[in-house]
Phi, psi and omega in degrees: 000133178238150178246136179248128173248135181243110178255112177278141175242138180258130177255126182273129184268139188292147173227165176279141175239130184282155175303326179294315170304315179297317180296317184295313181294323175292329178293319177296317175299314177303313178299319181296313180305309182293327174301310173305316185289317176303320182294322179290318177303315178294320178298310176303320175299312176304316176303314183295320175302316180294323181290320179296319184295317184290344177248021176065033178231075174314318188252028184285170182233142177256129183234136176242129173228162178254122180290128181290327182280326186259334184079010178270150181277137176249130178254119183244132167263113192248135176281118188295335185279321188246348176075000179287144178269124183275319179209148178226136179228126357287164185283173184298327184288329173289320173294332175288326176297312182298318183294313176305317184265001169062058173254070182291313180262335178206138189277328184246331186245134179252047182221150173253136181281000000 
């Protein structure tokens, strides 16, 4: 017993495209990109608000800096009224350990996959 599969293929024929069609499609793509960017920005804002609320800082600020010695990004939750760092990821002890052991790219493994 044999089974025969028949896959029909549709060949698309080239066609003329007007400048108006190109402009319209470009505008649609731009709108989609802008919408996607707004959604990502809203998601980031919600993340910051959630972290702030969980630490009692509804109006806290999330500051992201790059450590010059380790090359790692440091995320700090800062109280906007006092400027005090409420929380930091990675914490200071990890950064000091990384600095002492010269681990700018990887803490335990010094290879790239």
